C-alpha positions as CSV (number, residue, x, y, z in Angstrom):
1,M,118.3,90.6,70.7
2,Q,118.5,94.3,69.7
3,D,117.6,93.4,66.1
4,W,114.6,91.4,67.1
5,L,113.4,94.1,69.5
6,F,113.8,96.9,67.0
7,E,112.0,94.8,64.3
8,F,109.2,93.9,66.7
9,L,108.6,97.5,67.8
10,K,109.1,98.8,64.2
11,I,111.9,101.2,65.3
12,D,115.4,102.0,64.1
13,N,117.3,103.2,67.1
14,W,117.4,103.5,70.9
15,L,115.8,107.0,70.9
16,E,112.8,105.5,69.2
17,F,112.9,102.7,71.8
18,W,112.6,105.1,74.7
19,W,109.7,107.0,73.0
20,V,107.9,103.7,72.5
21,A,108.6,102.8,76.1
22,L,107.0,106.1,77.1
23,G,104.0,105.4,74.9
24,F,103.5,102.0,76.7
25,L,103.9,103.6,80.1
26,A,101.4,106.3,79.1
27,Q,98.9,103.7,77.9
28,A,99.4,101.7,81.2
29,I,98.7,104.7,83.3
30,F,95.7,105.7,81.2
31,A,94.3,102.2,81.3
32,S,94.8,101.8,85.0
33,R,92.1,104.5,85.6
34,F,89.4,102.0,84.6
35,I,90.7,99.5,87.2
36,V,90.7,102.3,89.9
37,Q,87.2,103.3,88.9
38,W,86.0,99.7,89.0
39,I,87.4,99.1,92.4
40,A,86.0,102.3,93.8
41,S,82.5,101.5,92.3
42,E,82.6,98.0,93.8
43,R,83.5,99.4,97.2
44,A,80.8,102.1,97.0
45,G,78.2,99.5,95.7
46,R,77.3,101.9,92.9
47,S,78.9,103.5,89.9
48,Y,81.5,106.0,91.2
49,V,84.3,108.0,89.7
50,P,87.0,108.8,92.2
51,V,89.3,111.8,91.9
52,A,92.2,109.4,91.2
53,F,90.5,108.5,88.0
54,W,90.9,112.1,86.7
55,Y,94.5,112.3,87.9
56,L,95.3,109.1,86.1
57,S,93.4,110.4,83.0
58,I,95.4,113.6,82.8
59,S,98.7,112.0,83.6
60,G,98.3,109.3,81.0
61,G,96.7,111.7,78.6
62,L,99.6,114.2,78.8
63,L,102.2,111.4,78.3
64,M,100.3,110.0,75.3
65,L,99.9,113.5,73.9
66,S,103.7,113.9,74.1
67,Y,104.1,110.6,72.4
68,A,101.6,111.5,69.7
69,I,103.4,114.8,69.1
70,Y,106.7,113.0,68.7
71,R,105.1,110.6,66.3
72,Q,103.4,113.5,64.5
73,D,100.1,111.8,64.4
74,P,97.4,114.4,63.9
75,V,94.5,112.1,64.8
76,F,96.2,111.0,68.0
77,I,97.2,114.5,68.9
78,L,93.6,115.9,68.4
79,G,92.1,113.0,70.5
80,Q,94.6,113.4,73.4
81,S,94.6,117.2,73.5
82,T,90.8,117.4,73.7
83,G,90.8,114.7,76.4
84,V,93.4,116.5,78.5
85,I,91.1,119.6,78.4
86,V,88.2,117.6,79.8
87,Y,90.3,115.9,82.5
88,A,91.7,119.2,83.6
89,R,88.3,120.8,83.7
90,N,86.9,118.0,85.8
91,L,89.8,118.4,88.3
92,M,89.2,122.1,88.4
93,L,85.5,121.5,89.2
94,I,86.3,119.0,91.9
95,H,88.8,121.3,93.6
96,R,86.4,124.2,93.4
97,T,83.6,122.2,95.0
98,R,85.9,121.0,97.7
99,R,87.0,124.5,98.4
100,D,83.4,125.8,98.5
101,E,82.5,123.0,100.9
102,Q,85.4,123.8,103.2
103,T,84.4,127.5,103.2
104,T,80.8,126.6,104.0
105,E,81.9,124.3,106.8
106,A,84.1,127.0,108.3
107,V,81.3,129.6,108.1
108,D,78.9,127.1,109.7
109,A,81.4,126.3,112.5
110,V,81.7,130.1,113.3
111,H,77.9,130.5,113.4
112,T,77.3,127.4,115.6
113,T,79.9,128.6,118.2
114,K,78.2,132.0,118.7
């Protein structure tokens, strides 16, 4: 069984197995973001990108970046590292917008009670 598994995955030892398992997990997390976006869009009745999409993107992206660094694949490293920057920036913008909206609501609440 082990020989078949190692040959199928093109690996030589159990350490490699766990890295490949991490790679598959990372890919599953990254791919699940499209399912989440699709469901959210169907519920909204329009194209919609929920915040969960960005959290799945950054989680899967960071795990895949770790895998790419372990594999020493410069193409994969470049692609994932730039993607992670975009996902992080989108989350920063979302959180800033939410914070600004909460501040505006708090100020409006103070003004309407006077």
